[in-house]
C-alpha positions as a Markdown table, in Angstrom:
| # | Residue | x | y | z |
|---|---|---|---|---|
| 1 | Met | -75.8 | -28.4 | -49.8 |
| 2 | Ala | -73.3 | -27.6 | -47.4 |
| 3 | Glu | -70.3 | -24.7 | -47.8 |
| 4 | Lys | -67.7 | -27.3 | -46.7 |
| 5 | Ser | -69.2 | -30.1 | -48.0 |
| 6 | Ile | -69.5 | -27.9 | -51.7 |
| 7 | Arg | -65.3 | -27.1 | -51.1 |
| 8 | Ile | -64.1 | -30.0 | -50.1 |
| 9 | Arg | -65.7 | -31.5 | -54.2 |
| 10 | Val | -64.3 | -29.0 | -55.9 |
| 11 | Gly | -61.2 | -30.0 | -53.5 |
| 12 | Arg | -61.2 | -33.3 | -54.5 |
| 13 | Glu | -61.6 | -32.7 | -58.1 |
| 14 | Ile | -58.9 | -29.9 | -58.6 |
| 15 | Lys | -56.8 | -32.7 | -56.1 |
| 16 | Glu | -57.4 | -35.6 | -59.1 |
| 17 | Leu | -56.8 | -32.4 | -61.8 |
| 18 | Arg | -53.6 | -32.2 | -60.7 |
| 19 | Lys | -52.6 | -35.9 | -60.3 |
| 20 | Lys | -53.3 | -36.3 | -64.1 |
| 21 | Lys | -51.4 | -33.4 | -65.2 |
| 22 | Gly | -48.5 | -35.0 | -63.4 |
| 23 | Trp | -47.8 | -32.3 | -61.2 |
| 24 | Ser | -48.0 | -32.0 | -56.9 |
| 25 | Gln | -49.2 | -29.6 | -54.8 |
| 26 | Lys | -45.5 | -27.6 | -55.1 |
| 27 | Glu | -46.0 | -26.6 | -59.0 |
| 28 | Leu | -49.4 | -26.3 | -58.5 |
| 29 | Ala | -48.7 | -23.8 | -55.9 |
| 30 | Gln | -45.7 | -22.1 | -58.4 |
| 31 | Val | -47.8 | -21.6 | -61.3 |
| 32 | Ile | -51.2 | -19.7 | -59.1 |
| 33 | Gly | -48.5 | -17.8 | -57.3 |
| 34 | Lys | -49.2 | -20.0 | -53.7 |
| 35 | Thr | -47.9 | -21.4 | -51.2 |
| 36 | Thr | -48.1 | -25.7 | -51.1 |
| 37 | Pro | -49.7 | -25.4 | -48.1 |
| 38 | Thr | -52.4 | -23.3 | -49.3 |
| 39 | Val | -53.4 | -25.8 | -52.2 |
| 40 | Ser | -53.3 | -28.1 | -49.4 |
| 41 | Lys | -56.0 | -26.7 | -47.9 |
| 42 | Ile | -58.0 | -25.8 | -51.1 |
| 43 | Glu | -57.9 | -30.2 | -52.1 |
| 44 | Leu | -58.9 | -31.1 | -48.4 |
| 45 | Gly | -61.6 | -28.1 | -48.6 |
| 46 | Gln | -60.3 | -26.0 | -45.5 |
| 47 | Gln | -60.1 | -23.2 | -47.9 |
| 48 | Gly | -63.0 | -21.3 | -50.1 |
| 49 | Leu | -62.0 | -20.1 | -53.4 |
| 50 | Asp | -63.2 | -17.2 | -55.0 |
| 51 | Val | -64.0 | -17.4 | -58.8 |
| 52 | Val | -61.1 | -15.6 | -60.2 |
| 53 | Met | -58.8 | -18.2 | -58.0 |
| 54 | Phe | -61.5 | -21.1 | -58.9 |
| 55 | Met | -61.0 | -20.3 | -62.7 |
| 56 | Gln | -56.9 | -20.2 | -62.6 |
| 57 | Ile | -56.8 | -23.7 | -61.3 |
| 58 | Val | -58.3 | -25.7 | -63.2 |
| 59 | Glu | -57.8 | -23.3 | -66.7 |
| 60 | Glu | -54.0 | -23.9 | -65.8 |
| 61 | Leu | -55.0 | -27.5 | -64.8 |
| 62 | Gly | -56.2 | -28.2 | -68.3 |
| 63 | Ala | -60.1 | -28.4 | -67.0 |
| 64 | Ile | -63.0 | -26.9 | -68.5 |
| 65 | Pro | -64.5 | -24.9 | -65.1 |
| 66 | Ala | -67.5 | -25.4 | -65.4 |
| 67 | Leu | -67.8 | -29.0 | -65.9 |
| 68 | Val | -65.3 | -29.3 | -62.9 |
| 69 | Leu | -68.2 | -27.6 | -60.5 |
| 70 | Leu | -71.4 | -29.6 | -62.2 |
| 71 | Lys | -69.0 | -32.6 | -61.9 |
| 72 | Ala | -68.1 | -31.5 | -58.1 |
| 73 | Leu | -72.3 | -31.1 | -57.8 |
| 74 | His | -73.4 | -34.5 | -58.7 |
| 75 | Gly | -70.2 | -36.4 | -57.0 |
| 76 | Gly | -68.0 | -36.4 | -59.9 |
| 77 | Lys | -71.0 | -38.0 | -62.2 |
| 78 | Ile | -71.6 | -35.7 | -64.9 |
| 79 | Lys | -74.9 | -37.7 | -67.6 |
| 80 | Val | -75.5 | -35.4 | -69.6 |
| 81 | Lys | -78.7 | -36.2 | -72.6 |
| 82 | Asp | -79.3 | -33.1 | -73.3 |
| 83 | Pro | -76.6 | -31.9 | -75.9 |
| 84 | Glu | -78.2 | -28.6 | -75.5 |
| 85 | Ala | -77.6 | -29.0 | -72.1 |
| 86 | Leu | -74.0 | -29.4 | -73.2 |
| 87 | Val | -74.0 | -26.3 | -75.3 |
| 88 | Ser | -75.3 | -24.0 | -72.1 |
| 89 | Ile | -72.9 | -25.7 | -70.4 |
| 90 | Cys | -70.5 | -24.2 | -72.5 |
| 91 | Lys | -72.0 | -21.3 | -73.0 |
| 92 | Phe | -72.0 | -20.8 | -68.8 |
| 93 | Thr | -67.8 | -21.7 | -69.1 |
| 94 | Thr | -66.9 | -18.8 | -71.4 |
| 95 | Thr | -69.0 | -16.5 | -69.4 |
| 96 | Leu | -66.8 | -17.4 | -66.7 |
| 97 | Thr | -63.2 | -16.6 | -68.2 |
| 98 | Glu | -64.3 | -13.1 | -69.5 |
| 99 | Ile | -65.4 | -12.3 | -66.0 |
| 100 | Ala | -62.1 | -14.5 | -64.2 |
| 101 | Asn | -59.9 | -12.7 | -67.3 |
| 102 | Ile | -61.0 | -9.1 | -66.6 |
| 103 | Asn | -61.4 | -9.8 | -63.1 |
| 104 | Leu | -57.2 | -11.0 | -63.3 |
| 105 | Lys | -56.5 | -8.4 | -65.5 |
| 106 | Lys | -58.6 | -5.4 | -62.7 |
| 107 | Asp | -55.6 | -6.7 | -60.0 |
| 108 | Lys | -52.8 | -7.1 | -62.2 |
| 109 | Ser | -53.6 | -3.3 | -62.4 |
| 110 | His | -53.4 | -2.4 | -58.6 |
| 111 | Thr | -50.0 | -4.0 | -57.8 |
| 112 | Pro | -48.2 | -2.1 | -55.8 |
| 113 | Gly | -45.5 | -0.1 | -57.8 |
| 114 | Lys | -47.4 | -0.3 | -61.4 |
């Protein structure tokens, strides 16, 4: 799958989550510390995301990051027939969250003036 296609699909999922939460692009931008045009580019798949930013956005929108990725990769449809697969997804999400939290702490500790 091409990188641009993945960015577009992830962007669509983020947009759907944002709308379900009832937020405007401006509101999401304020929460994640980005500009409204940046949020627009993310939702349109014109700007990629690193893991930390993806995790921050998805968690602010109240979703499970691994499920958002799976949904994006499978065209919006997730069918889990095996309960063990769901457990694996949850473990994967926990690991991603831990990595993102570590990176967020590092980013904050390197902020100028601190």
